[in-house]
C-alpha positions as a LaTeX table, in Angstrom:
\begin{tabular}{lrrr}
\hline
Residue & $x$ (\AA) & $y$ (\AA) & $z$ (\AA) \\
\hline
Met1 & 45.01 & 11.17 & 3.80 \\
Lys2 & 45.76 & 7.59 & 4.82 \\
Gln3 & 43.17 & 4.98 & 3.84 \\
Pro4 & 41.76 & 2.98 & 6.74 \\
His5 & 42.65 & $-0.70$ & 6.87 \\
Leu6 & 39.75 & $-2.83$ & 5.66 \\
Ser7 & 39.55 & $-6.42$ & 6.77 \\
Asn8 & 37.39 & $-9.46$ & 6.13 \\
Glu9 & 37.03 & $-12.02$ & 8.88 \\
Lys10 & 35.38 & $-15.42$ & 8.72 \\
Cys11 & 33.00 & $-15.78$ & 11.61 \\
Gly12 & 31.27 & $-19.16$ & 11.49 \\
Cys13 & 28.87 & $-19.13$ & 8.56 \\
Cys14 & 29.30 & $-15.50$ & 7.49 \\
Thr15 & 31.94 & $-12.99$ & 6.59 \\
Val16 & 32.28 & $-9.85$ & 8.69 \\
Glu17 & 33.55 & $-6.86$ & 6.78 \\
Ser18 & 34.75 & $-3.87$ & 8.71 \\
Lys19 & 34.37 & $-0.95$ & 6.34 \\
Pro20 & 33.68 & 2.58 & 7.44 \\
Thr21 & 30.06 & 3.36 & 6.53 \\
Ile22 & 30.19 & 6.90 & 7.84 \\
Asn23 & 33.24 & 9.04 & 7.32 \\
Thr24 & 32.61 & 12.50 & 8.72 \\
Asn25 & 36.19 & 13.57 & 8.10 \\
Ser26 & 35.83 & 13.10 & 4.38 \\
Glu27 & 36.11 & 16.26 & 2.35 \\
Thr28 & 34.61 & 14.76 & $-0.76$ \\
Asp29 & 32.40 & 16.72 & $-3.10$ \\
Asp30 & 30.24 & 13.69 & $-3.84$ \\
Val31 & 26.75 & 14.88 & $-2.93$ \\
Ile32 & 25.22 & 11.41 & $-3.11$ \\
Leu33 & 27.85 & 9.96 & $-0.75$ \\
Lys34 & 27.26 & 12.77 & 1.74 \\
Ala35 & 23.49 & 12.23 & 1.56 \\
Ile36 & 23.89 & 8.49 & 2.15 \\
Gln37 & 26.20 & 9.13 & 5.10 \\
Gln38 & 23.71 & 11.58 & 6.61 \\
Ala39 & 20.83 & 9.12 & 6.11 \\
Val40 & 22.79 & 6.29 & 7.75 \\
Leu41 & 23.67 & 8.58 & 10.64 \\
Val42 & 20.02 & 9.58 & 11.13 \\
Ile43 & 18.89 & 5.93 & 11.04 \\
Leu44 & 21.56 & 4.84 & 13.54 \\
Thr45 & 20.61 & 7.73 & 15.82 \\
Ala46 & 16.94 & 6.76 & 15.68 \\
Phe47 & 17.75 & 3.13 & 16.55 \\
Ala48 & 19.97 & 4.19 & 19.46 \\
Glu49 & 17.31 & 6.55 & 20.78 \\
Lys50 & 14.61 & 3.88 & 20.52 \\
Glu51 & 16.80 & 1.35 & 22.32 \\
Arg52 & 17.58 & 3.86 & 25.07 \\
Asp53 & 13.86 & 4.56 & 25.54 \\
Arg54 & 13.19 & 0.83 & 25.76 \\
Ile55 & 15.93 & 0.44 & 28.38 \\
Arg56 & 14.52 & 3.32 & 30.44 \\
Lys57 & 11.02 & 1.85 & 30.27 \\
Arg58 & 12.21 & $-1.59$ & 31.45 \\
Gln59 & 14.25 & 0.04 & 34.20 \\
Arg60 & 11.25 & 2.08 & 35.38 \\
Glu61 & 9.06 & $-1.04$ & 35.40 \\
Gly62 & 11.65 & $-2.88$ & 37.49 \\
Ile63 & 11.91 & $-0.01$ & 39.96 \\
Asp64 & 8.11 & 0.18 & 40.28 \\
Val65 & 7.89 & $-3.57$ & 40.99 \\
Ala66 & 10.70 & $-3.31$ & 43.56 \\
Leu67 & 9.00 & $-0.37$ & 45.30 \\
Lys68 & 5.71 & $-2.25$ & 45.36 \\
Asn69 & 7.51 & $-5.18$ & 47.02 \\
Gly70 & 8.95 & $-2.84$ & 49.66 \\
Thr71 & 12.57 & $-2.72$ & 48.50 \\
Ala72 & 14.46 & 0.21 & 49.99 \\
Phe73 & 16.74 & 2.15 & 47.66 \\
Gly74 & 19.76 & 4.25 & 48.53 \\
Arg75 & 22.14 & 4.23 & 51.44 \\
Pro76 & 20.86 & 3.08 & 54.82 \\
Lys77 & 19.97 & 5.92 & 57.16 \\
Val78 & 22.32 & 6.53 & 60.08 \\
Gln79 & 20.44 & 6.68 & 63.36 \\
Ala80 & 21.44 & 8.29 & 66.64 \\
Thr81 & 22.38 & 5.40 & 68.93 \\
Asp82 & 22.85 & 5.36 & 72.69 \\
Lys83 & 26.61 & 5.63 & 72.14 \\
Phe84 & 26.01 & 8.75 & 70.00 \\
Lys85 & 23.95 & 10.27 & 72.81 \\
Glu86 & 26.76 & 9.64 & 75.33 \\
Val87 & 29.42 & 11.11 & 73.03 \\
Tyr88 & 27.13 & 14.02 & 72.12 \\
Asp89 & 26.65 & 14.94 & 75.77 \\
Arg90 & 30.42 & 14.84 & 76.40 \\
Trp91 & 31.07 & 16.84 & 73.21 \\
Lys92 & 28.43 & 19.45 & 74.09 \\
Val93 & 29.95 & 20.18 & 77.52 \\
Gly94 & 33.46 & 20.30 & 76.04 \\
Glu95 & 34.95 & 17.10 & 77.45 \\
Val96 & 35.89 & 15.89 & 73.98 \\
Thr97 & 36.53 & 17.65 & 70.71 \\
Ala98 & 34.47 & 17.02 & 67.60 \\
Val99 & 37.41 & 15.16 & 66.04 \\
Lys100 & 37.65 & 12.86 & 69.04 \\
Ala101 & 33.87 & 12.31 & 68.96 \\
Leu102 & 34.08 & 11.40 & 65.27 \\
Gly103 & 36.77 & 8.86 & 66.03 \\
Glu104 & 34.82 & 7.29 & 68.89 \\
Leu105 & 31.69 & 6.96 & 66.78 \\
Gly106 & 33.47 & 5.93 & 63.60 \\
Val107 & 31.57 & 8.41 & 61.41 \\
Lys108 & 32.59 & 11.20 & 59.09 \\
Lys109 & 32.26 & 14.88 & 59.92 \\
Thr110 & 29.16 & 15.48 & 57.79 \\
Thr111 & 27.39 & 12.46 & 59.30 \\
Phe112 & 28.26 & 13.59 & 62.82 \\
Tyr113 & 26.91 & 17.11 & 62.34 \\
Lys114 & 23.83 & 15.76 & 60.57 \\
Leu115 & 23.13 & 13.53 & 63.57 \\
Val116 & 23.75 & 16.47 & 65.93 \\
Lys117 & 21.26 & 18.61 & 64.00 \\
Glu118 & 18.60 & 15.87 & 63.98 \\
Tyr119 & 19.19 & 15.03 & 67.64 \\
Glu120 & 18.95 & 18.67 & 68.72 \\
Arg121 & 15.81 & 19.18 & 66.62 \\
Asp122 & 14.18 & 16.07 & 68.12 \\
Phe123 & 15.34 & 17.05 & 71.62 \\
Lys124 & 13.79 & 20.53 & 71.30 \\
Cys125 & 10.54 & 19.04 & 70.02 \\
Arg126 & 10.36 & 16.74 & 73.07 \\
Thr127 & 11.05 & 19.55 & 75.56 \\
Ile128 & 8.43 & 21.96 & 74.18 \\
\hline
\end{tabular}
């Protein structure tokens, strides 16, 4: 097995040594070395987990403050405009195809059919 390259670098007032502290590929029989490697791994995992929890907590606090201030999250909702209503009426009677209607409105297929569904639901509610 090839030994990893170890280097020492001067960094201002200290020396940075890049030595592998954990070598999981090692097939050594040294029980003490394996125990030390496992302990270092457990400690590093605990620090990473604690830092991740701290990040999540700060993120949640920021989101709560933003919501309290009235910040809207996510994509803006697409509303049925007057132009949509005109194109919808022409599409419903068969004057234009759905593809042509999409092009005129400048929306994607899923958005178009979502607007159709909402518009028809609202239209039925108003007529009943």
